[in-house]
Kinemage of the C-alpha trace (Angstrom):
@kinemage 1
@onewidth
@group {chain A} dominant
@subgroup {mainchain}
@vectorlist {calphas} color= white
{ca unk a 1} P 85.087 102.786 120.614
{ca unk a 2} L 86.497 104.571 117.559
{ca unk a 3} L 88.436 106.994 119.762
{ca unk a 4} L 89.836 104.190 121.893
{ca unk a 5} L 90.898 102.151 118.853
{ca unk a 6} L 92.438 105.241 117.272
{ca unk a 7} L 94.439 105.932 120.438
{ca unk a 8} L 95.921 102.436 120.263
{ca unk a 9} L 96.277 101.920 116.504
{ca unk a 10} L 96.418 105.364 114.888
{ca unk a 11} L 93.794 107.140 112.821
{ca unk a 12} L 94.863 105.718 109.469
{ca unk a 13} L 94.608 102.124 110.680
{ca unk a 14} L 91.113 102.497 112.097
{ca unk a 15} L 89.681 104.433 109.134
{ca unk a 16} L 90.773 102.055 106.420
{ca unk a 17} L 87.958 99.641 105.631
{ca unk a 18} L 87.150 98.068 102.277
{ca unk a 19} L 84.140 95.907 101.452
{ca unk a 20} L 84.159 94.240 98.035
{ca unk a 21} L 82.572 91.537 95.934
{ca unk a 22} L 83.820 89.453 93.038
{ca unk a 23} L 81.543 87.386 90.831
{ca unk a 24} L 81.601 85.055 87.837
{ca unk a 25} L 78.765 84.847 85.327
{ca unk a 26} L 77.942 82.189 82.769
{ca unk a 27} L 77.390 82.919 79.075
{ca unk a 28} L 73.780 83.917 79.791
{ca unk a 29} L 74.798 86.448 82.434
{ca unk a 30} L 73.688 84.332 85.383
{ca unk a 31} L 75.925 84.634 88.458
{ca unk a 32} L 77.423 81.190 89.096
{ca unk a 33} L 79.957 82.086 91.777
{ca unk a 34} L 80.874 84.899 94.080
{ca unk a 35} L 83.019 86.134 96.912
{ca unk a 36} L 82.294 88.755 99.551
{ca unk a 37} L 85.327 90.156 101.289
{ca unk a 38} L 86.402 92.994 103.484
{ca unk a 39} L 89.722 94.530 104.323
{ca unk a 40} L 90.889 96.271 107.450
{ca unk a 41} L 93.936 96.426 109.728
{ca unk a 42} L 96.206 95.076 106.960
{ca unk a 43} L 94.042 91.942 106.552
{ca unk a 44} L 91.530 90.720 104.015
{ca unk a 45} L 88.716 88.627 105.460
{ca unk a 46} L 86.778 86.331 103.139
{ca unk a 47} L 83.221 86.387 104.453
{ca unk a 48} L 81.712 84.159 101.785
{ca unk a 49} L 82.927 82.236 98.749
{ca unk a 50} L 80.491 80.094 96.789
{ca unk a 51} L 80.241 78.388 93.425
{ca unk a 52} L 77.010 76.905 92.081
{ca unk a 53} L 77.191 73.128 92.376
{ca unk a 54} L 76.962 72.466 88.655
{ca unk a 55} L 79.976 74.760 88.049
{ca unk a 56} L 82.311 73.291 90.664
{ca unk a 57} L 85.555 71.708 89.508
{ca unk a 58} L 86.118 74.368 86.835
{ca unk a 59} L 88.598 76.535 88.801
{ca unk a 60} L 85.968 79.215 89.424
{ca unk a 61} L 86.666 79.213 93.169
{ca unk a 62} L 90.389 79.485 92.486
{ca unk a 63} L 89.825 82.471 90.182
{ca unk a 64} L 87.482 84.179 92.651
{ca unk a 65} L 89.950 83.808 95.504
{ca unk a 66} L 92.888 84.976 93.370
{ca unk a 67} L 90.903 88.037 92.253
{ca unk a 68} L 90.049 88.877 95.868
{ca unk a 69} L 93.691 88.521 96.871
{ca unk a 70} L 94.673 90.857 94.021
{ca unk a 71} L 92.121 93.416 95.239
{ca unk a 72} L 93.511 93.092 98.765
{ca unk a 73} L 97.080 93.654 97.559
{ca unk a 74} L 95.974 96.685 95.520
{ca unk a 75} L 94.527 98.152 98.742
{ca unk a 76} L 97.827 97.576 100.555
{ca unk a 77} L 96.652 94.570 102.569
{ca unk a 78} L 99.292 91.944 103.350
{ca unk a 79} L 97.381 89.041 104.895
{ca unk a 80} L 94.170 87.074 104.326
{ca unk a 81} L 91.975 85.189 106.769
{ca unk a 82} L 88.896 83.003 106.409
{ca unk a 83} L 86.906 80.250 108.063
{ca unk a 84} L 85.589 76.959 106.750
{ca unk a 85} L 84.129 73.826 108.313
{ca unk a 86} L 84.959 70.139 108.207
{ca unk a 87} L 82.169 69.549 105.649
{ca unk a 88} L 83.100 72.456 103.376
{ca unk a 89} L 86.317 73.387 101.563
{ca unk a 90} L 89.327 72.883 103.842
{ca unk a 91} L 91.310 71.035 101.154
{ca unk a 92} L 90.557 73.707 98.582
{ca unk a 93} L 91.832 76.535 100.779
{ca unk a 94} L 94.960 74.647 101.792
{ca unk a 95} L 95.659 74.022 98.101
{ca unk a 96} L 95.482 77.818 97.606
{ca unk a 97} L 98.226 78.370 100.194
{ca unk a 98} L 96.121 78.958 103.309
{ca unk a 99} L 97.330 77.458 106.602
{ca unk a 100} L 95.304 76.509 109.664
{ca unk a 101} L 95.941 78.663 112.706
{ca unk a 102} L 93.051 77.510 114.851
{ca unk a 103} L 90.159 75.100 115.198
{ca unk a 104} L 86.900 75.042 117.101
{ca unk a 105} L 85.356 71.606 117.544
{ca unk a 106} L 81.680 70.747 117.919
{ca unk a 107} L 80.231 73.921 116.379
{ca unk a 108} L 77.622 72.363 115.974
{ca unk a 109} L 78.252 68.912 117.463
{ca unk a 110} L 80.323 66.770 115.131
{ca unk a 111} L 81.541 69.700 113.032
{ca unk a 112} L 84.941 71.397 113.256
{ca unk a 113} L 85.497 75.016 112.254
{ca unk a 114} L 88.902 75.801 110.760
{ca unk a 115} L 90.479 79.241 110.844
{ca unk a 116} L 92.994 79.806 108.067
{ca unk a 117} L 95.364 82.556 107.028
{ca unk a 118} L 97.710 83.420 104.198
{ca unk a 119} L 100.587 85.855 103.832
{ca unk a 120} L 99.770 87.784 100.649
{ca unk a 121} L 103.308 89.187 100.372
{ca unk a 122} L 104.924 85.807 99.706
{ca unk a 123} L 104.766 83.820 96.529
{ca unk a 124} L 103.867 80.168 96.944
{ca unk a 125} L 103.604 77.185 94.659
């Protein structure tokens, strides 16, 4: 598979892969939020972003996402992509400049999955 992908995309594109984590700790050193991301093919993918319930509403998620985007830019990545569901954080991600590019309904029944992306080369307000 590597050889086939390399023949279509070039060696540099298929070799570049970055896995990273970002975390926030409280004053006692306890991790209260974190993000797991990966970068490849010019895109950052947010695998997981979480903030402990008692710490929500303090901009921790915003800071985690911004830090991940900064890491992505430093690695030369120009886009970001993530998924969320109808019962999670769609409003939060849209507020951070992410736009919906796809949905998948009833995964599981009654729940919609949202696929979002962001152009990391453009400034937004």
